[in-house]
N, C-alpha and C positions, 0 to 999 in steps of 0.2 A: 650225785655228781656223775656226769658221763665219763666212762672209762676210755682211755686212749690206748691205742696199740702202736708201737713204733713201726710195725710192718703190717698194715691192714691187708686183708685178703683182696685179691684183684681178679677181675675177669680175665679169661684166657685172651691172649693177644695184647694185653694192656702194656703200654710203654711205661718205663720208670726212668726218670732223669735224676742224675746224681752230680752234685757239685761239692758236697761235703766230704771231699776226698778227691781222687782223680776224676776228671770229667768222664762220665759214662752214660750210655743209654742202653737199657735192656728191654727186649720184648720177651716176656715170660722169663725164662732162665738164660736166654741167649743174648750175649752182649753184641751190640751192633757196631760195625766198623764206621768210625766217624770221619774218615777221610784225612786229607793232608792238614798240616798245622794251621794254615790260614782259615780253612773251613771250620776247624775246631774252635778257633778264636771267634768266628762269627757266631757259632752255636753258643759258646759260653757267654758272649755279650748279650745275645737274645735272652738266655736264661737269667742273666742278671737283672733283666727288666721284664720278667715273665708276665704275660697277659697285658703288657703295655707296649705302645709303639716305640721302636728304636729307629732313629733316622739313618739314612744311608751315610750321612756325614759322620755320625757317631760310630757306625760300623767301620767306615774307612779309617777313622782315627785309631780304632782299636787294632785293626789289622796292619796298618802302615803308620806307626807313630811319628816317623821322621818325614819322609817325602813320598807321598802316594804316587803311583804311576798314572799316566794319562788314562789308562784303561781301568782305573780303580772301580768306577761305578759298574762297568760291564763285568768285572771279575766278581764283585759282590753279588750281582745277579746270578752268576754261574754257581757260586757257593750256595746261595739260597735255593736255587733250583735243585741242586744235588741233595740238600737237606730235606726239601719237600718230598723228594722221591724216597729218601731213606726213612722218613718218619710217616709215610703214607699208611693209613689204616683203613681197612675195608669197612669197619663198622662205624665210622664217623660220618656224619652228614655233611661236614664241611672240612676244608683242608686244615691241617694242624698249624701250618705256617702261612699266614695271610699278609696281604699288603694293603695298607690304608694310606690316606693322604698324609698321615704323620710318620709313616715308615712301615717297617715289618713288625708283625706281632706273632710271637710264639705262644700259643694257648696251651696251658697245662693246668691240671686239677691238683688240689692239695695232696691227694693220695698218690699222685704220680711223681711228685717232685720233693726230694728230701729237704730242700731249703724251706719250702712252704710248710712242710710238716713240722720242721724244727721250730719255725716261728709260731705256729699254732700251738704247739705243746708249751712253749715258754709263756705265751699269753694265757693259756689255760691255767698255768700254775699261779698266776697273780691273784692274790686275795684268797687262796685256798688255805685250809689248815696245813700245819707243817708237814705231816706225814704224806698226805696225798700230793702236796706241792713238790716235795722232794722226789716222789715217784715219777711225776710228770717231767720234771727236769732231768732225771736220770734217763728216761725214755728219749728225751730230746738229745741228750749228749750221746746216747748209744747210736744215733744215726750217723755220727761222724766216723769216717773210715780213713782219715789221714789229713794231710794238708789240703785245704780247699783248692779245687781245680788241678791239683798236682803241680809239678814244678815246671813242666814244659811250656805252660801258657803265660808264665809270669814275665816273659820278655815284653809283653804288651803292657805299657804303663797303666792303661785303663783297667786291665784285669788284675795287675799287681795291686792297685788300690782297692779293688773289689775284694781280693783275698785278705787284705789287711782288715777291712771292715768285717768280713766273716769271722776272722780269727778273734777279733775283739768281741763279737757277739758270743762266740763259743766260750771265751774266757769269762765274760760276765755271767753267763749261765752256769759255768762250773763253780764260780765263786758263790753264787746264790745256793747252788745245790750243796756245796761243801758246808756252808754255814748252817743250812737246815739239818744236814747229817750230824753236825756237831751238837745242835740243839737236841737231837734225838739220841745222843750218846754214842754216835758212830765215829769217834775219833780215829780208830784203827783203820776204818775204810777209806779215809781221805788223806792220811798223813803223808803217804809216799807220793801220791799224785800232786799234792800241794808243794812238796819239795821240788819236784821236777818243774812245775810251773814257775816257782820262785826263781829257779836257775835261769829260765827263759825271760822272765820279767822281773828283774831284781828290784826295780824302783816302784813296783805296784804294791801300795801299802795294804790294800784290802787282802791280797794274797798272803802277805807276811803275817798280818794279824790272825788270819784263819790258821796258818801253819803253826803259829805260837800256841793257839788254843788246842790244835790237834796234838802237838807234842806234849803239852801239859796234860791233856786228856789220856795220853798213853803212858803217863808216868815219867816223861823225859823232861823234867823241869829245867835242868841245867841247859839242855839244848834249846828249849824255848827262850830262855833268857839270852842265850848267845845269838839267836835269830834277831832279837831286838838290838843288841849291841852292834852286830854287823850292819844292820840297816841304818842305825843312827850314824855310824861312821861313813857309810856309803853316801847317805843323803848329805852330810856335811861336806864331804869331799867333792861330790859331783854337782850339787845344787846350792850349797851354802845354807841349807835348811835344817830344821829339827823335825823329828816325828810329830805327828798330830797329837792333840790332847787325848783323843780317844785311844791311840796306841800307847801313849804313856800310861794311861789308866790301866790298860790291859797288862802292861809290863809290871806295874806296881802290884796289881792283884796277884799275878803269878809269883812275884817275889815274896809276897806275904803268905803264899800258900793257900790262896782262896780257891777252893775247888770250883767255884762258879766261873772262874776264868777259863775252865777247860770244857768239861762235858755237861753243860747246862741242859737239863731236860725241859722240854717245851712246857709241860704241864706245870712246872714250878716257876715259870717266868711269865707273869701276866703282861709284860710289855710287848713280847714278840711271839708268844705262843701260849695262850691262856688255857685254863682248864676247860673252857668251852671249845677249845681247839682252833680258834681262828688266828691266823697270822696277822698281827697288827690290827686287832679287831676294832680299835678306835683310832687307827692311823688313817687320816684323810689328807694325804699330802700329794703334791705333784711328784712326778718321777724325779729321782735324783739324776743329775747329769753324769753320764758315764765318763765324759771327757772334761769334768770340772777342772779348771786350771787356775793356778795362782791363788792369791788371798790366803796363803797358808797362815801367816801371822794373825790375820783378822779372824780366821776360823778358830784357831787355838784360843784366842782371847774370848771369843763368843762362847765357846764350849766351857771355858773356865768360869765365866760369869754365870752361865746357866746351871752349872754343877755346884757352884758355891752358894750355900744356903744363906750366907750373909750379904750377898752382892745385890740384893734387891730383886723385885719381881719383873721389871720392865727393862728391855734393852732395845735401843733404836739403832738401826742400820741406815745411814743416810748417804746419798750420793746422787749424781745426775742420772737421767734416764739411760738405761743400758749399762750401768756400772756393775751389775751382777749382784745387787742387793738380795733379790728374791732367791737366786740360786744359792747364795751363801746361807741364807736363813733355812732354806729347805734341806741343804746338805747337813747342817747342824741338827735339824730335827730328825733326819734319818739316822744320824749317828747316836742319838741320845734316846733310843727306844727303851733301853733298860732303865733310864732315869725317870721316865714319864709313863708309867704303866697304865695310867688312866686315859691316855690319849695324846695324840699329836695331830693338830689340824691346821689348815691354812685357808684363810678367807680373805678375799679382796674387798677393799673398802671403796673401790670405784666400779662403776658400771661399764658396760661395753663401749659407751660413748665417751668415757673419761670423766663423767660426772660423779658426784658423791652419792653413794648408795644411802637410802633411808636407814635409820637405825633399826627399825622394825624388820627390814629385809635382812640385815646382817645378823640380828639375833635369831631370826627364823633359820638361817643357814647354819649358824653355830649349833642351834638346837638339833637340827637334822644330823649334822656331822658328829655330834657327841652322843647320839642315840637318845636324846631327850625329846619329850613331846613338844618342847618349845618353852621359851622363857617369857614370863609375863612382862618383864621389863629389865632394865639394867641391874636393879638391885638383886633380882632373882639370879641373873647370870653371875654377878660377882660373888654371891653366896655359894653358888655351885663351884665356881672357880677356886675359891678359897679352900674348899673341902676336898679337892681332887688334885692329884699330881698330874697335871695336864700341861702341855706346851702348845701355845696358840700363836701362830704367825698371822698377824694382821697386816696384810700386804698393801702397798701403795696408798699409804695414808695421805689424804689431801691436805688436812689441816687439823689443828688440835681438837676442835669441837666435835669433829667426826669420830674421834677415837676415845676422848676422855671418859665417856660413860662406860666404856668397855674394859677399862684398866682395873687390875686387881688392887685391893687395899689391904694386902696381907694375905697370909695363907700359903697353900701348897703350890698353886698354879704359877706358871711363868708365861710372859708374853714377849714376843719379839715383834717389833714394828719395823717396817721398811717405808722410807719416805724420801722424796727428792730433797725436801727442806729439812731444817734442823728441829722443827716443832719446839721452838724455844719456850712456849708456854706450858710445856709438860714438865712436871717435877714430882718426885725424883725419878730420873731416868738415866741409865748408863748408856753412853753414846759411843758408837763406833763409826768412823768415817770410812767408807769403802773407796780405796784408791784405784787409779787406773792400773791395768796390767803392765808389768814390765815388758820390755821388748822381747826377752827370751821366752817369757810365758806366753805372750801373744803369738809368737812364731810357733810355739809348741801347739797351741790351740788350732792355728791355721793348718798346720801339718796334719793334725788328726782329722781334719775335715776334707782336705784336698789330696792327701796322700804324702807321706814323708819323702818318697822318691821325687815327686814333683817339686817339693820345696828344696830338696837337696840340689836339684838340677839348676835352680836359679835362686839361691838364697838372698842375693842382693835385691831382687824384685820382691821377695817375700818380706824383707825388712821394710821396703818402701810401702808396701801395702799396710802392714800393721802400724807403721808410723802415721800414715794417713788416717787410720782409724782412731788415733789419739788415745790408745790404751783402753778403748771401750770394748768389753767382751762381746756385747751385742753386735757392734760393728764388725769385729773380727769374725764372729760367727756368721753374720750375713754374707760377708765377703767369701768365706769358705763355702757356705751353702751355694752361693751363686757360681763360684768357680767349679764346684763339684758337678754342676749341671753344664756349664760352659767349658767342657773338657777341651774343646778345640782352641780356646783362647789361652795364649801363653801368659804366664804370670807377669811378664814384663809389660805386655800390652795392657793388662788390667791395672798394673801399678801406675802406668802413665795416665790412665783415665781417672783413677781414684785420687791421684796426687794433685790433680787440677782443682783448686778450691771451688771453682765455679760449678764443677760437676760432681764433687764428692758425694753429696747427699743423694743425688740422682742415682749414683752407682750402688749405693748401699740399700738395695732392695732385692729381695728374693721371694718370689711368690707373693704371699700375703703378709710377709714380714718386712716392715719398712722402718728404718731408723728415723727418717724424716717424720713419719707419722707419730712415732713415740715422742720425739722432741716437741712436735706441735702440741701434743696434749698438755705437756708441762707449760709450754709458752702461753697457751690460751687460758690456763688457769691463773696466770699472773695478773695482778692489777695493771691497768693500761700504762700507768706511769713507770712501773717496774720494767715493763717490756721496752719502753722507750729508753730508759736508763741503760739497760743491758745492751741495746743496739748501739748507743753512743759509746759505751765502753769498748764494744767490739770494734767499732770503726776507729776509735782514737787510741787504742793500745795495740801493741804487737802481739803475735802469737807466742804466748809464754807468760811468765810472771810479770807483774807490773806493781809499782809502788803507789802510795797514796797521792803523791804529787802528780804522777801520770794520770791517775784516775780523776783527780780534780780538773786537770787540763782537758781531758776528754769529755768530762761532764759539763765543763764551762761554769764551775762553781768554786767556792773556797774549800779548803781541806776539811773544815769542820762539817760542812754539809756532805762532802764526798764520803766521809766516814760513815755517816748514817745511810747513805745510798748503798754503799758497798756492803755494809753489814746486813742491810735489808735483803740484798741479793744473795748473800751467804745463807741467810735464814730461809730464803725461797729455794735454795739448791741450785742457783744459777752461777754462783761464783764459789771457788774453793780457796783455801789458804794453805798452799803447799809449804810455806815457811814454818808452820807449827804455831805453838801457843806463845806468841810474843806480843809486845805492846802494839797497839794499833798503828802508831806512827812509824814503827819499824817493820811492820808486817809486809809480806809479799802476798799478792792476790793473783788469781788466775781464772780466766774463763776456760772451762774444758773445751778442747779443740772443736768438737762437733757442735757444742752449744754455741761457740763463737761463730762458726760458719752459719748456723741457723739465724743467730742474732744479726749478722751482717746482712743477710737477705731481708730480714724484717726492717732493718734500718734503711736499706735502699728503697724499699717499697713504701715505708712509712706506716705499714700495717702488718699484722702477723702474716707470715708466709702461708699461702694456701697449702693445705695438705694434699700431697700427690704421691704417686708411686707406691 
């Protein structure tokens, strides 16, 4: 493994750029004078997008967030010219700061810029054995010299949001490092640092859990239990929630005096650090979302089912496209490393075009991800699954026959399915319906993407945006991603655009991520008659719950036939039943908001809406 140094040797005259602390530029040991405040804002903004173009409009927005002067463009040119002179180097063949058709580009190398170095070290730690991974993360954290960019540049909303993102990256890296140190028996090295961070981030459960482990590992069991009690009361008071199942399990282990709750040594724990030394050697999972939001009750129920030996081998997470099913399954898989020491893997059952993957291709991928040479057929796979404590996420299941040969028939393995429909032909299966995000949760997710200060400045517009997203985490995330790029667009303006039903789906696109495209895949998989029925329901019922009589009127049929149509659409994942488990004639049904908008478009055109955006 290549070794990394937090401060690599540099050639004489080399510039060093620092944002992981006060903004600074050094040539050798001499700190360069960076000029007036607005010039420093320009430099910090360019460093925030190092090696990529930054438009004049973006620089103007960073320097003058309220009302730029008429001379703003000329002033930006003056600041850039001054920076060019300041950063000029005799040994470079080209200017450090250049202008392209897309804007200004500040070119920096990894060994010149502490942020690029930090990111490189964090990436290098991924997939490494516990000890070297912890060393790499420690080197990354040692690059930090204080609050990112210092305090004087935070008057710029753009830079304030950038500092929030940098702080979150630092916090996530610290959590990972602390957890690895705990695995290596280093509770004393992390306990005080975790205490300080918990004071700054009292609702961050991962920090609390690590602090409990550190306190237990240093013999302070009563304090560890008090940390849990304080958190439980705070969570109930502030959010009306309970701690997660994983944290409850940690609390119970400490209460029982289980030493494994504190200073677990990596070599003794095959799920997270095996004797072979690999971290998560059989963990082939997508990254856990650092800003995973909501679904606390569903996550706790899923964890309970997977930890309960008598709950069955298969759990199905169902909900419309973009509901957060995969994110929920992946989060549970990350939290349950201890329970499944033989592996945790995630495999999609659809190909890139949305079609059903052949069984042979799925088995080949499973074989590769579990370290097997390959399985000769479903029987060989089920035999292996029964003999190993492995958690398998089979993602985006299109229909029962695509997944039935892969399901366990007893044994140690567990399987989580995600699907838009209910997969009613599978039994026995424990089912969890993934609901929309609540308004507060959706605003929290949006704020994490666009910046809390921006949301606080116009909370009413933020509320309108998340309501237009219909509680879809994907839609909220896409809105946030788009607004993070369109920093010049006020939330109020975007709220007006996204609230117009005729344009909502057109607005929910950011780069190559498109809500319309995700909806289209599910729509195109429906039988043609199902699509027509969903379109008629969308056109004939209002936005919100509707009863059976309203469904029958919209469909132009009697209630007996309407029941079959609506229940068929529930099974296909196009209709939900927010009223709960009641008799059919008293039930309330609902087309999820974005599904309804898509279906309305299909009904108007008489065919599935073309995929665009």
